N, CA, C and O of each residue as an XYZ file, in Angstrom:
400
protein
N       0.845     -1.170      0.000
C       0.000      0.000      0.000
C       0.894      1.238      0.000
O       1.844      1.327      0.777
N       0.586      2.179     -0.867
C       1.375      3.409     -0.957
C       1.190      4.244      0.302
O       0.133      4.222      0.933
N       2.239      4.982      0.653
C       2.243      5.751      1.896
C       1.076      6.726      1.987
O       0.435      6.816      3.034
N       0.787      7.459      0.913
C      -0.312      8.427      0.931
C      -1.658      7.764      1.161
O      -2.492      8.283      1.903
N      -1.869      6.627      0.531
C      -3.119      5.877      0.692
C      -3.215      5.347      2.121
O      -4.278      5.401      2.739
N      -2.104      4.839      2.639
C      -2.063      4.306      4.000
C      -2.381      5.398      5.021
O      -3.177      5.183      5.935
N      -1.764      6.558      4.867
C      -2.002      7.668      5.797
C      -3.459      8.118      5.748
O      -4.050      8.426      6.783
N      -4.040      8.158      4.541
C      -5.445      8.556      4.394
C      -6.351      7.542      5.082
O      -7.327      7.926      5.726
N      -6.043      6.264      4.955
C      -6.849      5.228      5.591
C      -6.719      5.286      7.117
O      -7.712      5.131      7.828
N      -5.513      5.507      7.618
C      -5.319      5.653      9.073
C      -6.161      6.826      9.573
O      -6.832      6.715     10.599
N      -6.127      7.944      8.854
C      -6.882      9.122      9.265
C      -8.387      8.844      9.241
O      -9.108      9.243     10.156
N      -8.856      8.165      8.202
C     -10.279      7.815      8.096
C     -10.719      6.925      9.266
O     -11.753      7.173      9.886
N      -9.932      5.897      9.558
C     -10.257      4.991     10.660
C     -10.143      5.691     12.013
O     -10.952      5.454     12.910
N      -9.139      6.550     12.153
C      -8.944      7.346     13.360
C     -10.216      8.151     13.651
O     -10.715      8.149     14.776
N     -10.734      8.836     12.628
C     -11.949      9.635     12.801
C     -13.155      8.753     13.112
O     -13.959      9.073     13.987
N     -13.272      7.650     12.393
C     -14.395      6.728     12.588
C     -14.420      6.174     14.014
O     -15.494      5.953     14.575
N     -13.244      5.949     14.599
C     -13.116      5.398     15.954
C     -13.056      6.481     17.020
O     -12.780      6.180     18.181
N     -13.306      7.719     16.659
C     -13.289      8.804     17.635
C     -11.911      9.097     18.197
O     -11.786      9.614     19.306
N     -10.860      8.764     17.424
C      -9.492      9.025     17.861
C      -8.972      8.060     18.912
O      -7.938      8.308     19.531
N      -9.695      6.950     19.116
C      -9.293      5.990     20.148
C      -8.820      4.680     19.531
O      -9.287      4.272     18.468
N      -7.893      4.038     20.211
C      -7.340      2.762     19.778
C      -8.424      1.686     19.762
O      -9.260      1.623     20.663
N      -8.402      0.850     18.739
C      -9.403     -0.215     18.621
C      -9.245     -1.274     19.703
O     -10.166     -2.061     19.920
N      -8.116     -1.319     20.384
C      -7.869     -2.331     21.414
C      -8.011     -1.793     22.833
O      -8.744     -2.364     23.641
N      -7.320     -0.709     23.141
C      -7.280     -0.236     24.537
C      -8.193      0.960     24.798
O      -8.340      1.377     25.947
N      -8.805      1.518     23.759
C      -9.711      2.673     23.865
C      -9.037      3.940     24.386
O      -9.723      4.883     24.778
N      -7.706      3.975     24.396
C      -7.014      5.197     24.805
C      -6.890      6.131     23.607
O      -6.857      5.673     22.465
N      -6.822      7.446     23.860
C      -6.669      8.399     22.763
C      -5.351      8.185     22.015
O      -4.320      7.869     22.608
N      -5.419      8.368     20.694
C      -4.223      8.271     19.842
C      -3.959      9.638     19.236
O      -4.797     10.537     19.304
N      -2.791      9.781     18.646
C      -2.442     11.001     17.926
C      -2.010     10.624     16.511
O      -1.425      9.566     16.279
N      -2.314     11.515     15.580
C      -1.803     11.369     14.221
C      -0.692     12.399     14.097
O      -0.905     13.595     14.297
N       0.479     11.919     13.769
C       1.659     12.774     13.725
C       2.068     13.066     12.289
O       1.848     12.245     11.399
N       2.665     14.241     12.059
C       3.196     14.511     10.721
C       4.256     13.475     10.371
O       4.968     12.983     11.247
N       4.355     13.153      9.110
C       5.299     12.130      8.672
C       6.713     12.457      9.158
O       7.191     13.583      9.017
N       7.367     11.447      9.732
C       8.748     11.595     10.179
C       8.932     12.204     11.553
O      10.071     12.382     11.983
N       7.856     12.533     12.265
C       7.986     13.170     13.574
C       7.458     12.258     14.667
O       6.279     11.904     14.657
N       8.306     11.874     15.606
C       7.916     11.098     16.790
C       7.076      9.865     16.460
O       6.163      9.524     17.211
N       7.369      9.203     15.366
C       6.566      8.061     14.939
C       6.650      6.888     15.922
O       5.849      5.957     15.834
N       7.597      6.922     16.845
C       7.737      5.840     17.812
C       6.989      6.094     19.117
O       7.147      5.344     20.080
N       6.181      7.141     19.150
C       5.378      7.393     20.351
C       4.392      6.251     20.538
O       3.796      5.797     19.561
N       4.204      5.775     21.763
C       3.285      4.657     21.987
C       1.837      4.984     21.618
O       1.056      4.074     21.341
N       1.467      6.273     21.610
C       0.089      6.646     21.287
C      -0.095      7.052     19.822
O      -1.150      7.564     19.448
N       0.925      6.826     18.998
C       0.822      7.156     17.572
C      -0.154      6.198     16.887
O      -0.096      4.988     17.104
N      -1.040      6.737     16.071
C      -2.026      5.919     15.352
C      -1.324      5.117     14.252
O      -0.517      5.654     13.493
N      -1.645      3.836     14.181
C      -1.086      2.951     13.156
C      -2.227      2.182     12.498
O      -3.339      2.118     13.022
N      -1.932      1.611     11.357
C      -2.897      0.792     10.638
C      -2.740     -0.648     11.095
O      -1.634     -1.188     11.093
N      -3.838     -1.264     11.483
C      -3.804     -2.618     12.038
C      -4.675     -3.564     11.220
O      -5.815     -3.237     10.891
N      -4.136     -4.737     10.893
C      -4.914     -5.803     10.271
C      -5.603     -6.575     11.401
O      -4.928     -7.099     12.287
N      -6.909     -6.649     11.381
C      -7.619     -7.396     12.413
C      -7.378     -8.891     12.253
O      -7.056     -9.579     13.221
N      -7.534     -9.391     11.038
C      -7.161    -10.769     10.730
C      -5.827    -10.702     10.026
O      -5.693    -10.017      9.012
N      -4.844    -11.399     10.545
C      -3.508    -11.330      9.962
C      -3.430    -12.162      8.694
O      -4.315    -12.972      8.421
N      -2.366    -11.962      7.918
C      -2.180    -12.641      6.640
C      -2.270    -14.145      6.740
O      -2.800    -14.805      5.846
N      -1.758    -14.682      7.813
C      -1.818    -16.133      7.986
C      -3.244    -16.625      8.146
O      -3.533    -17.802      7.929
N      -4.127    -15.726      8.524
C      -5.533    -16.090      8.708
C      -6.392    -15.479      7.609
O      -7.550    -15.132      7.838
N      -5.829    -15.350      6.435
C      -6.526    -14.802      5.265
C      -6.910    -13.342      5.438
O      -7.887    -12.890      4.841
N      -6.164    -12.597      6.242
C      -6.467    -11.187      6.446
C      -5.763    -10.316      5.440
O      -4.581    -10.007      5.594
N      -6.469     -9.925      4.426
C      -5.878     -9.106      3.384
C      -6.089     -7.643      3.715
O      -6.819     -7.303      4.646
N      -5.458     -6.796      2.959
C      -5.562     -5.362      3.187
C      -6.849     -4.847      2.542
O      -6.829     -4.229      1.478
N      -7.947     -5.115      3.203
C      -9.255     -4.633      2.786
C      -9.791     -3.759      3.902
O      -9.478     -3.963      5.075
N     -10.597     -2.790      3.526
C     -11.120     -1.834      4.502
C     -11.806     -2.511      5.697
O     -11.636     -2.073      6.835
N     -12.569     -3.563      5.449
C     -13.306     -4.190      6.545
C     -12.425     -5.064      7.439
O     -12.904     -5.639      8.416
N     -11.147     -5.160      7.105
C     -10.200     -5.909      7.927
C      -9.187     -4.982      8.600
O      -8.213     -5.449      9.190
N      -9.414     -3.685      8.512
C      -8.448     -2.722      9.035
C      -9.062     -1.903     10.171
O     -10.270     -1.668     10.211
N      -8.201     -1.479     11.084
C      -8.601     -0.594     12.176
C      -7.391      0.264     12.530
O      -6.264     -0.038     12.137
N      -7.641      1.334     13.274
C      -6.548      2.171     13.777
C      -6.232      1.703     15.197
O      -7.118      1.586     16.043
N      -4.953      1.441     15.434
C      -4.502      1.011     16.757
C      -3.303      1.846     17.166
O      -2.530      2.286     16.315
N      -3.145      2.066     18.458
C      -1.956      2.781     18.928
C      -0.732      1.885     18.675
O      -0.842      0.661     18.614
N       0.406      2.514     18.534
C       1.631      1.779     18.254
C       1.924      0.747     19.333
O       2.390     -0.352     19.032
N       1.655      1.093     20.585
C       1.904      0.167     21.689
C       1.103     -1.126     21.514
O       1.661     -2.218     21.623
N      -0.189     -1.010     21.245
C      -1.020     -2.203     21.053
C      -0.623     -2.956     19.792
O      -0.564     -4.186     19.792
N      -0.353     -2.226     18.723
C       0.023     -2.865     17.469
C       1.277     -3.711     17.649
O       1.348     -4.838     17.158
N       2.265     -3.167     18.354
C       3.502     -3.913     18.600
C       3.288     -5.071     19.570
O       3.892     -6.132     19.412
N       2.435     -4.874     20.571
C       2.179     -5.920     21.566
C       1.478     -7.133     20.964
O       1.819     -8.278     21.265
N       0.505     -6.867     20.119
C      -0.295     -7.969     19.579
C       0.525     -8.861     18.663
O       0.413    -10.085     18.730
N       1.339     -8.274     17.819
C       2.085     -9.085     16.862
C       1.120     -9.842     15.976
O       0.086     -9.300     15.584
N       1.436    -11.081     15.653
C       0.542    -11.864     14.799
C       0.099    -13.158     15.471
O      -0.546    -13.994     14.838
N       0.436    -13.331     16.741
C       0.151    -14.595     17.403
C      -1.193    -14.694     18.088
O      -1.587    -15.788     18.494
N      -1.917    -13.585     18.233
C      -3.172    -13.611     18.978
C      -4.272    -12.990     18.122
O      -4.041    -11.976     17.463
N      -5.457    -13.580     18.122
C      -6.539    -12.995     17.334
C      -6.967    -11.668     17.967
O      -6.762    -11.450     19.161
N      -7.555    -10.797     17.170
C      -7.849     -9.436     17.603
C      -8.840     -9.391     18.762
O      -8.706     -8.546     19.647
N      -9.823    -10.274     18.776
C     -10.840    -10.246     19.829
C     -10.247    -10.636     21.194
O     -10.545    -10.002     22.206
N      -9.423    -11.663     21.213
C      -8.763    -12.074     22.455
C      -7.831    -10.976     22.944
O      -7.765    -10.697     24.142
N      -7.106    -10.348     22.009
C      -6.186     -9.279     22.393
C      -6.944     -8.086     22.963
O      -6.505     -7.498     23.951
N      -8.069     -7.720     22.363
C      -8.856     -6.604     22.895
C      -9.344     -6.925     24.303
O      -9.300     -6.070     25.187
N      -9.806     -8.148     24.512
C     -10.248     -8.584     25.838
C      -9.122     -8.430     26.851
O      -9.339     -7.964     27.970
N      -7.919     -8.825     26.448
C      -6.743     -8.697     27.309
C      -6.440     -7.226     27.608
O      -6.233     -6.862     28.766
N      -6.414     -6.376     26.571
C      -6.063     -4.960     26.749
C      -7.096     -4.200     27.571
O      -6.758     -3.217     28.231
N      -8.344     -4.641     27.539
C      -9.385     -3.966     28.307
C      -9.440     -4.472     29.748
O     -10.279     -4.027     30.532
N      -8.550     -5.400     30.098
C      -8.493     -5.909     31.466
C      -9.563     -6.930     31.780
O      -9.852     -7.195     32.947
N     -10.155     -7.508     30.741
C     -11.249     -8.456     30.942
C     -10.829     -9.893     30.665
O     -11.664    -10.798     30.703
N      -9.566    -10.113     30.390
C      -9.095    -11.425     29.963
C      -9.316    -12.492     31.026
O      -9.800    -13.581     30.718
N      -8.968    -12.193     32.268
C      -9.091    -13.209     33.319
C     -10.548    -13.492     33.641
O     -10.891    -14.613     34.016
N     -11.413    -12.488     33.500
C     -12.853    -12.720     33.649
C     -13.331    -13.676     32.556
O     -14.120    -14.585     32.812
N     -12.842    -13.456     31.341
C     -13.190    -14.304     30.202
C     -12.753    -15.741     30.450
O     -13.529    -16.673     30.234
N     -11.511    -15.927     30.904
C     -10.983    -17.263     31.183
C     -11.786    -17.932     32.293
O     -12.117    -19.112     32.185
N     -12.101    -17.202     33.349
C     -12.885    -17.759     34.453
C     -14.262    -18.210     33.974
O     -14.762    -19.252     34.397
N     -14.870    -17.426     33.094
C     -16.177    -17.773     32.554
C     -16.118    -19.028     31.705
O     -17.084    -19.791     31.668
N     -15.024    -19.255     31.032
C     -14.861    -20.461     30.200
C     -14.794    -21.726     31.049
O     -15.222    -22.794     30.611
N     -14.263    -21.609     32.252
C     -14.158    -22.763     33.141
C     -15.532    -23.273     33.546
O     -15.719    -24.463     33.801
N     -16.498    -22.349     33.601
C     -17.845    -22.706     34.038
C     -18.654    -23.423     32.944
O     -19.721    -23.973     33.219
N     -18.153    -23.415     31.731
C     -18.921    -24.021     30.621
C     -18.906    -25.506     30.637
O     -19.507    -26.139     29.769
């Protein structure tokens, strides 16, 4: 994906999500190109389903995530489980599974 298209999509998703990360719900910032891009609250483009799980670069598979969450998730955990973890609900989820 070309840089200009990627930046436009990040901005579109950022606005759609009210400027909050799709995982942790904390506010993100959109920074000018080349400035402080390593800030943990910098908005990044995130694939909800990763390539290994047939997650292609389509609009309905993309979200804006803060750099911290994007780096933390990697490709080993599905997006729903990761969101549960980031929202502090993971252990509640696990406890509920034991009761099934």
